[in-house]
Every structure is written in C-alpha cells, then in structure tokens.
Backbone as JSON Lines, residues from 0, in Angstrom:
{"i":0,"aa":"M","n":[7.52,21.86,16.05],"ca":[7.8,20.44,16.07],"c":[8.39,20.09,17.44]}
{"i":1,"aa":"N","n":[7.92,19.01,17.99],"ca":[8.46,18.5,19.24],"c":[9.92,18.11,18.99]}
{"i":2,"aa":"K","n":[10.83,18.69,19.8],"ca":[12.25,18.44,19.55],"c":[12.64,16.98,19.72]}
{"i":3,"aa":"F","n":[11.84,16.22,20.44],"ca":[12.16,14.81,20.6],"c":[11.54,13.94,19.51]}
{"i":4,"aa":"K","n":[10.67,14.55,18.7],"ca":[10.01,13.79,17.63],"c":[11.05,13.17,16.69]}
{"i":5,"aa":"L","n":[12.06,13.95,16.32],"ca":[13.11,13.43,15.44],"c":[13.85,12.25,16.08]}
{"i":6,"aa":"L","n":[13.89,12.23,17.4],"ca":[14.62,11.17,18.08],"c":[13.83,9.86,18.14]}
{"i":7,"aa":"Y","n":[12.52,9.96,18.31],"ca":[11.75,8.72,18.49],"c":[10.9,8.34,17.29]}
{"i":8,"aa":"E","n":[10.57,9.28,16.43],"ca":[9.64,9.02,15.33],"c":[10.06,7.84,14.46]}
{"i":9,"aa":"H","n":[11.32,7.77,14.1],"ca":[11.8,6.71,13.23],"c":[12.63,5.67,13.97]}
{"i":10,"aa":"F","n":[12.94,5.94,15.23],"ca":[13.77,5.03,16.01],"c":[13.09,3.68,16.23]}
{"i":11,"aa":"I","n":[11.85,3.71,16.68],"ca":[11.15,2.47,17.01],"c":[10.93,1.6,15.78]}
{"i":12,"aa":"P","n":[10.41,2.14,14.66],"ca":[10.28,1.27,13.48],"c":[11.62,0.72,13.0]}
{"i":13,"aa":"S","n":[12.68,1.52,13.1],"ca":[14.0,1.06,12.67],"c":[14.51,-0.08,13.54]}
{"i":14,"aa":"I","n":[14.32,0.05,14.84],"ca":[14.72,-1.02,15.76],"c":[13.95,-2.3,15.45]}
{"i":15,"aa":"I","n":[12.65,-2.16,15.21],"ca":[11.83,-3.34,14.9],"c":[12.33,-4.03,13.63]}
{"i":16,"aa":"I","n":[12.6,-3.24,12.6],"ca":[13.1,-3.82,11.34],"c":[14.46,-4.47,11.57]}
{"i":17,"aa":"G","n":[15.32,-3.81,12.35],"ca":[16.63,-4.38,12.66],"c":[16.52,-5.69,13.43]}
{"i":18,"aa":"L","n":[15.6,-5.76,14.38],"ca":[15.42,-6.99,15.15],"c":[14.85,-8.11,14.27]}
{"i":19,"aa":"I","n":[13.96,-7.75,13.36],"ca":[13.47,-8.76,12.4],"c":[14.63,-9.27,11.54]}
{"i":20,"aa":"G","n":[15.48,-8.34,11.1],"ca":[16.67,-8.73,10.33],"c":[17.57,-9.66,11.12]}
{"i":21,"aa":"Y","n":[17.75,-9.35,12.41],"ca":[18.56,-10.2,13.28],"c":[17.93,-11.59,13.39]}
{"i":22,"aa":"W","n":[16.62,-11.63,13.56],"ca":[15.9,-12.9,13.71],"c":[15.97,-13.74,12.43]}
{"i":23,"aa":"V","n":[15.79,-13.08,11.27],"ca":[15.78,-13.8,10.0],"c":[17.19,-14.22,9.58]}
{"i":24,"aa":"F","n":[18.14,-13.3,9.65],"ca":[19.48,-13.55,9.12],"c":[20.52,-13.94,10.18]}
{"i":25,"aa":"K","n":[20.14,-13.82,11.45],"ca":[21.05,-14.16,12.57],"c":[22.33,-13.32,12.54]}
{"i":26,"aa":"R","n":[22.18,-12.03,12.21],"ca":[23.32,-11.11,12.15],"c":[22.98,-9.86,12.95]}
{"i":27,"aa":"S","n":[23.68,-9.66,14.06],"ca":[23.37,-8.56,14.97],"c":[23.63,-7.19,14.35]}
{"i":28,"aa":"E","n":[24.57,-7.1,13.41],"ca":[24.88,-5.8,12.81],"c":[23.7,-5.22,12.01]}
{"i":29,"aa":"L","n":[22.73,-6.05,11.72],"ca":[21.57,-5.56,10.97],"c":[20.73,-4.59,11.78]}
{"i":30,"aa":"V","n":[20.82,-4.66,13.1],"ca":[20.12,-3.67,13.93],"c":[20.75,-2.3,13.69]}
{"i":31,"aa":"L","n":[22.07,-2.24,13.64],"ca":[22.77,-0.99,13.35],"c":[22.46,-0.5,11.93]}
{"i":32,"aa":"V","n":[22.45,-1.4,10.98],"ca":[22.13,-1.05,9.6],"c":[20.74,-0.4,9.53]}
{"i":33,"aa":"A","n":[19.78,-1.01,10.21],"ca":[18.41,-0.47,10.21],"c":[18.36,0.91,10.85]}
{"i":34,"aa":"L","n":[19.12,1.1,11.92],"ca":[19.16,2.42,12.57],"c":[19.81,3.46,11.67]}
{"i":35,"aa":"L","n":[20.87,3.09,10.99],"ca":[21.56,4.04,10.12],"c":[20.69,4.46,8.93]}
{"i":36,"aa":"T","n":[19.97,3.52,8.36],"ca":[19.19,3.83,7.16],"c":[17.78,4.31,7.47]}
{"i":37,"aa":"G","n":[17.24,3.95,8.61],"ca":[15.86,4.32,8.9],"c":[15.71,5.45,9.89]}
{"i":38,"aa":"W","n":[16.75,5.72,10.63],"ca":[16.66,6.75,11.67],"c":[17.68,7.86,11.45]}
{"i":39,"aa":"M","n":[18.92,7.48,11.21],"ca":[19.99,8.47,11.13],"c":[20.04,9.24,9.81]}
{"i":40,"aa":"I","n":[19.22,8.86,8.83],"ca":[19.24,9.64,7.59],"c":[18.75,11.06,7.81]}
{"i":41,"aa":"D","n":[18.09,11.3,8.94],"ca":[17.66,12.67,9.23],"c":[18.83,13.61,9.46]}
{"i":42,"aa":"I","n":[20.04,13.09,9.5],"ca":[21.23,13.93,9.62],"c":[21.32,14.92,8.45]}
{"i":43,"aa":"D","n":[20.67,14.58,7.33],"ca":[20.72,15.49,6.18],"c":[19.96,16.79,6.44]}
{"i":44,"aa":"H","n":[19.12,16.83,7.47],"ca":[18.44,18.07,7.84],"c":[19.47,19.12,8.27]}
{"i":45,"aa":"L","n":[20.57,18.65,8.81],"ca":[21.63,19.56,9.25],"c":[22.21,20.34,8.07]}
{"i":46,"aa":"F","n":[22.37,19.69,6.93],"ca":[22.87,20.36,5.72],"c":[21.92,21.5,5.32]}
{"i":47,"aa":"D","n":[20.62,21.22,5.29],"ca":[19.64,22.25,4.95],"c":[19.66,23.39,5.96]}
{"i":48,"aa":"Y","n":[19.81,23.03,7.23],"ca":[19.85,24.04,8.28],"c":[21.05,24.98,8.1]}
{"i":49,"aa":"I","n":[22.21,24.41,7.82],"ca":[23.42,25.22,7.64],"c":[23.27,26.14,6.43]}
{"i":50,"aa":"L","n":[22.66,25.65,5.36],"ca":[22.42,26.51,4.19],"c":[21.55,27.71,4.54]}
{"i":51,"aa":"A","n":[20.58,27.5,5.4],"ca":[19.65,28.57,5.76],"c":[20.18,29.49,6.85]}
{"i":52,"aa":"C","n":[20.88,28.91,7.82],"ca":[21.23,29.66,9.03],"c":[22.72,29.82,9.27]}
{"i":53,"aa":"G","n":[23.52,29.19,8.45],"ca":[24.96,29.23,8.68],"c":[25.34,28.34,9.85]}
{"i":54,"aa":"F","n":[26.47,28.63,10.45],"ca":[26.97,27.78,11.51],"c":[26.61,28.27,12.91]}
{"i":55,"aa":"S","n":[25.78,29.31,12.99],"ca":[25.3,29.75,14.31],"c":[24.09,28.89,14.66]}
{"i":56,"aa":"F","n":[24.35,27.83,15.4],"ca":[23.35,26.79,15.62],"c":[22.42,27.12,16.78]}
{"i":57,"aa":"S","n":[21.14,26.9,16.55],"ca":[20.12,27.04,17.59],"c":[19.28,25.76,17.58]}
{"i":58,"aa":"W","n":[19.26,25.04,18.7],"ca":[18.47,23.82,18.78],"c":[17.0,24.11,18.51]}
{"i":59,"aa":"K","n":[16.53,25.21,19.08],"ca":[15.11,25.56,18.91],"c":[14.78,25.77,17.45]}
{"i":60,"aa":"E","n":[15.61,26.52,16.75],"ca":[15.36,26.77,15.33],"c":[15.53,25.49,14.5]}
{"i":61,"aa":"F","n":[16.52,24.69,14.84],"ca":[16.75,23.45,14.11],"c":[15.54,22.53,14.21]}
{"i":62,"aa":"F","n":[15.04,22.32,15.42],"ca":[13.93,21.39,15.61],"c":[12.58,21.97,15.18]}
{"i":63,"aa":"S","n":[12.51,23.27,15.01],"ca":[11.24,23.87,14.58],"c":[10.99,23.66,13.09]}
{"i":64,"aa":"G","n":[12.06,23.45,12.33],"ca":[11.92,23.28,10.88],"c":[11.78,24.59,10.14]}
{"i":65,"aa":"T","n":[11.9,25.71,10.83],"ca":[11.75,27.01,10.18],"c":[12.87,27.31,9.19]}
{"i":66,"aa":"S","n":[13.98,26.6,9.31],"ca":[15.09,26.84,8.38],"c":[14.7,26.53,6.94]}
{"i":67,"aa":"F","n":[13.78,25.57,6.75],"ca":[13.32,25.27,5.39],"c":[12.6,26.48,4.8]}
{"i":68,"aa":"K","n":[11.75,27.1,5.6],"ca":[11.02,28.29,5.13],"c":[11.97,29.46,4.92]}
{"i":69,"aa":"K","n":[12.96,29.56,5.77],"ca":[13.94,30.64,5.67],"c":[14.74,30.52,4.37]}
{"i":70,"aa":"N","n":[15.15,29.32,4.04],"ca":[15.95,29.06,2.84],"c":[15.08,28.96,1.58]}
{"i":71,"aa":"K","n":[13.77,28.68,1.78],"ca":[12.81,28.49,0.69],"c":[13.16,27.29,-0.19]}
{"i":72,"aa":"K","n":[13.95,26.39,0.38],"ca":[14.35,25.17,-0.34],"c":[14.35,23.99,0.63]}
{"i":73,"aa":"I","n":[14.11,22.82,0.06],"ca":[14.23,21.58,0.83],"c":[15.08,20.62,0.01]}
{"i":74,"aa":"I","n":[16.28,20.36,0.5],"ca":[17.21,19.5,-0.23],"c":[17.19,18.08,0.33]}
{"i":75,"aa":"V","n":[17.34,17.93,1.63],"ca":[17.38,16.64,2.33],"c":[17.75,15.48,1.4]}
{"i":76,"aa":"F","n":[18.98,15.5,0.95],"ca":[19.46,14.6,-0.11],"c":[19.35,13.11,0.23]}
{"i":77,"aa":"L","n":[19.35,12.74,1.49],"ca":[19.23,11.32,1.84],"c":[17.78,10.83,1.8]}
{"i":78,"aa":"H","n":[16.84,11.75,1.76],"ca":[15.43,11.39,1.68],"c":[15.09,11.18,0.2]}
{"i":79,"aa":"S","n":[15.47,10.02,-0.31],"ca":[15.42,9.79,-1.75],"c":[15.18,8.32,-2.08]}
{"i":80,"aa":"W","n":[14.12,8.07,-2.83],"ca":[13.85,6.7,-3.29],"c":[14.98,6.2,-4.18]}
{"i":81,"aa":"E","n":[15.59,7.08,-4.93],"ca":[16.67,6.67,-5.83],"c":[17.85,6.09,-5.05]}
{"i":82,"aa":"L","n":[18.15,6.68,-3.89],"ca":[19.27,6.18,-3.09],"c":[18.98,4.8,-2.51]}
{"i":83,"aa":"I","n":[17.72,4.51,-2.25],"ca":[17.38,3.17,-1.78],"c":[17.7,2.15,-2.87]}
{"i":84,"aa":"L","n":[17.42,2.49,-4.1],"ca":[17.74,1.61,-5.22],"c":[19.25,1.42,-5.34]}
{"i":85,"aa":"V","n":[20.01,2.48,-5.21],"ca":[21.47,2.4,-5.23],"c":[21.96,1.5,-4.09]}
{"i":86,"aa":"W","n":[21.38,1.68,-2.91],"ca":[21.72,0.85,-1.74],"c":[21.49,-0.63,-2.05]}
{"i":87,"aa":"L","n":[20.3,-0.94,-2.57],"ca":[19.97,-2.34,-2.88],"c":[20.94,-2.95,-3.89]}
{"i":88,"aa":"I","n":[21.19,-2.24,-4.96],"ca":[22.09,-2.74,-6.0],"c":[23.51,-2.86,-5.47]}
{"i":89,"aa":"G","n":[23.97,-1.84,-4.76],"ca":[25.35,-1.84,-4.23],"c":[25.6,-3.0,-3.29]}
{"i":90,"aa":"W","n":[24.76,-3.17,-2.29],"ca":[24.97,-4.26,-1.34],"c":[24.69,-5.61,-1.98]}
{"i":91,"aa":"G","n":[23.78,-5.65,-2.94],"ca":[23.55,-6.89,-3.68],"c":[24.79,-7.31,-4.45]}
{"i":92,"aa":"E","n":[25.47,-6.34,-5.06],"ca":[26.7,-6.63,-5.79],"c":[27.81,-7.14,-4.87]}
{"i":93,"aa":"F","n":[27.8,-6.68,-3.62],"ca":[28.77,-7.17,-2.64],"c":[28.36,-8.51,-2.04]}
{"i":94,"aa":"G","n":[27.22,-9.02,-2.48],"ca":[26.76,-10.3,-1.98],"c":[26.15,-10.24,-0.58]}
{"i":95,"aa":"R","n":[25.74,-9.05,-0.16],"ca":[25.15,-8.89,1.18],"c":[23.66,-8.57,1.06]}
{"i":96,"aa":"L","n":[22.91,-9.57,0.68],"ca":[21.46,-9.44,0.54],"c":[20.83,-9.03,1.86]}
{"i":97,"aa":"D","n":[21.38,-9.51,2.98],"ca":[20.83,-9.15,4.29],"c":[20.9,-7.65,4.54]}
{"i":98,"aa":"I","n":[22.05,-7.05,4.29],"ca":[22.22,-5.6,4.47],"c":[21.37,-4.85,3.45]}
{"i":99,"aa":"A","n":[21.33,-5.35,2.22],"ca":[20.54,-4.7,1.17],"c":[19.08,-4.62,1.57]}
{"i":100,"aa":"V","n":[18.52,-5.74,1.98],"ca":[17.09,-5.81,2.28],"c":[16.73,-5.04,3.55]}
{"i":101,"aa":"I","n":[17.44,-5.27,4.63],"ca":[17.1,-4.62,5.9],"c":[17.31,-3.11,5.8]}
{"i":102,"aa":"G","n":[18.41,-2.7,5.19],"ca":[18.64,-1.26,5.02],"c":[17.58,-0.62,4.15]}
{"i":103,"aa":"A","n":[17.22,-1.27,3.06],"ca":[16.2,-0.72,2.15],"c":[14.83,-0.66,2.84]}
{"i":104,"aa":"L","n":[14.49,-1.69,3.59],"ca":[13.19,-1.69,4.29],"c":[13.12,-0.57,5.32]}
{"i":105,"aa":"S","n":[14.18,-0.4,6.08],"ca":[14.2,0.64,7.1],"c":[14.17,2.03,6.47]}
{"i":106,"aa":"W","n":[14.94,2.22,5.42],"ca":[14.98,3.5,4.69],"c":[13.61,3.79,4.09]}
{"i":107,"aa":"A","n":[13.01,2.81,3.44],"ca":[11.68,2.99,2.84],"c":[10.64,3.28,3.92]}
{"i":108,"aa":"G","n":[10.76,2.61,5.06],"ca":[9.84,2.89,6.16],"c":[9.92,4.34,6.6]}
{"i":109,"aa":"H","n":[11.13,4.88,6.66],"ca":[11.33,6.28,7.02],"c":[10.62,7.19,6.02]}
{"i":110,"aa":"L","n":[10.84,6.95,4.75],"ca":[10.24,7.8,3.72],"c":[8.72,7.7,3.72]}
{"i":111,"aa":"I","n":[8.19,6.51,3.91],"ca":[6.74,6.32,3.93],"c":[6.13,7.06,5.14]}
{"i":112,"aa":"L","n":[6.75,6.9,6.31],"ca":[6.25,7.63,7.48],"c":[6.26,9.13,7.25]}
{"i":113,"aa":"D","n":[7.35,9.65,6.7],"ca":[7.43,11.08,6.41],"c":[6.37,11.51,5.4]}
{"i":114,"aa":"Q","n":[6.2,10.73,4.35],"ca":[5.25,11.08,3.29],"c":[3.84,11.27,3.86]}
{"i":115,"aa":"F","n":[3.48,10.41,4.8],"ca":[2.13,10.49,5.37],"c":[2.04,11.39,6.6]}
{"i":116,"aa":"S","n":[3.17,11.85,7.1],"ca":[3.18,12.73,8.27],"c":[3.15,14.21,7.89]}
{"i":117,"aa":"Y","n":[3.55,14.51,6.67],"ca":[3.63,15.89,6.23],"c":[2.81,16.06,4.96]}
{"i":118,"aa":"N","n":[2.37,17.27,4.72],"ca":[1.55,17.57,3.55],"c":[2.47,17.88,2.37]}
{"i":119,"aa":"L","n":[2.86,16.83,1.65],"ca":[3.86,16.95,0.6],"c":[3.31,16.51,-0.75]}
{"i":120,"aa":"H","n":[3.92,17.02,-1.8],"ca":[3.64,16.53,-3.15],"c":[4.02,15.05,-3.18]}
{"i":121,"aa":"C","n":[3.27,14.25,-3.9],"ca":[3.5,12.8,-3.89],"c":[4.88,12.4,-4.42]}
{"i":122,"aa":"L","n":[5.54,13.26,-5.17],"ca":[6.86,12.95,-5.7],"c":[8.01,13.57,-4.89]}
{"i":123,"aa":"S","n":[7.67,14.16,-3.77],"ca":[8.66,14.91,-2.99],"c":[9.87,14.11,-2.54]}
{"i":124,"aa":"Y","n":[9.72,12.82,-2.36],"ca":[10.85,12.02,-1.91],"c":[11.63,11.37,-3.05]}
{"i":125,"aa":"F","n":[11.43,11.91,-4.24],"ca":[12.31,11.57,-5.35],"c":[13.26,12.75,-5.51]}
{"i":126,"aa":"F","n":[14.56,12.48,-5.36],"ca":[15.55,13.54,-5.45],"c":[15.48,14.24,-6.81]}
{"i":127,"aa":"I","n":[15.24,13.48,-7.85],"ca":[15.17,14.06,-9.2],"c":[14.02,15.07,-9.3]}
{"i":128,"aa":"Y","n":[12.9,14.77,-8.67],"ca":[11.78,15.71,-8.66],"c":[12.2,17.01,-7.98]}
{"i":129,"aa":"R","n":[12.84,16.89,-6.81],"ca":[13.27,18.09,-6.09],"c":[14.31,18.86,-6.9]}
{"i":130,"aa":"L","n":[15.24,18.16,-7.53],"ca":[16.27,18.79,-8.34],"c":[15.66,19.55,-9.52]}
{"i":131,"aa":"F","n":[14.76,18.9,-10.24],"ca":[14.13,19.55,-11.4],"c":[13.29,20.76,-11.0]}
{"i":132,"aa":"N","n":[12.86,20.79,-9.75],"ca":[12.09,21.92,-9.24],"c":[12.95,22.86,-8.39]}
{"i":133,"aa":"N","n":[14.26,22.74,-8.58],"ca":[15.24,23.6,-7.9],"c":[15.06,23.59,-6.37]}
{"i":134,"aa":"F","n":[14.56,22.48,-5.84],"ca":[14.38,22.29,-4.4],"c":[13.44,23.32,-3.77]}
{"i":135,"aa":"K","n":[12.63,23.98,-4.58],"ca":[11.73,25.04,-4.09],"c":[10.69,24.46,-3.15]}
{"i":136,"aa":"I","n":[10.59,25.06,-1.99],"ca":[9.69,24.56,-0.96],"c":[8.24,24.52,-1.44]}
{"i":137,"aa":"E","n":[7.84,25.48,-2.25],"ca":[6.44,25.52,-2.7],"c":[6.11,24.4,-3.7]}
{"i":138,"aa":"K","n":[7.14,23.78,-4.29],"ca":[6.92,22.63,-5.18],"c":[6.93,21.31,-4.41]}
{"i":139,"aa":"I","n":[7.43,21.35,-3.19],"ca":[7.55,20.14,-2.37],"c":[6.43,20.05,-1.33]}
{"i":140,"aa":"C","n":[6.22,21.14,-0.61],"ca":[5.19,21.19,0.42],"c":[3.9,21.75,-0.16]}
{"i":141,"aa":"L","n":[2.8,21.12,0.12],"ca":[1.52,21.57,-0.42],"c":[0.89,22.69,0.39]}
{"i":142,"aa":"D","n":[1.36,22.89,1.6],"ca":[0.74,23.9,2.46],"c":[1.58,25.16,2.65]}
{"i":143,"aa":"V","n":[2.47,25.42,1.71],"ca":[3.32,26.62,1.81],"c":[2.72,27.74,0.99]}
C-alpha cells in the first residue's frame, strides 16, 4: 500500500463534504467535523497494528497492512455503520443536526470508498458482523 494513500484517500472527499456543510449551514467547524469522521477514523488501524505487532512501531509495516494478516483479525472498531447511527442519534439529541448530518455523510463516504476499494464481504463494515465472526480476517476479506 502506498504510505501516502491513507493520507489523501479520504482527505479530499472529507474536505469537500466539510465545505458543503460550511456552505449549507454557515458553520466553519463542520470542516473539522468532516475531517474527524471521514478521514481520521483510520486512527483505529493503529489499535489493530498494536495487537499484531506490539509497540515496536514500523512505518513500513504499518502502511503495508501486513499486521492484519499477522494478527489474522480485523477489528477497526470505528469502521462501523452502527456507529454512524449512534452519531446521528447522539448529535440529533443535542440539537446539532448540522454536525449529525455532515459527520454521518463524511463517515459513510469513508466506509463506501473502503468497501469498493478492497475485496471485502458485503457486511464487513458492520461491527456486529465482525464481532460474530470473531474478527477473523478470512470472514471479512474475500481474497485471504
């Protein structure tokens, strides 16, 4: 995997969604919300990496994605349709429809891009599916 792919793959769509949010709702913080939910959720890859490799960090190994194969599991807990629903309901309850919608759109955009970029089972981005399958890589990835 190109080590810069993680940096730009979701950055541009997130910025676009954030700017649309700014244009529609006139709130500049929505750009940050879109970046946090559509780009920075990849921080959960670090959790999977630490489970596989411990704290001896290698950029090359991290960006290669080999830690998933090493651990034979894919957890990536933030890559979850269920959490988008929690996000929508939570921010809706706080009366922040702008944050709810822009965050959910950016997060969903991330998951959709990933779903079509990798050879995955169609339910792979449901946390419950991964949990019921004990996060086993062979139940998530179709080409393992």
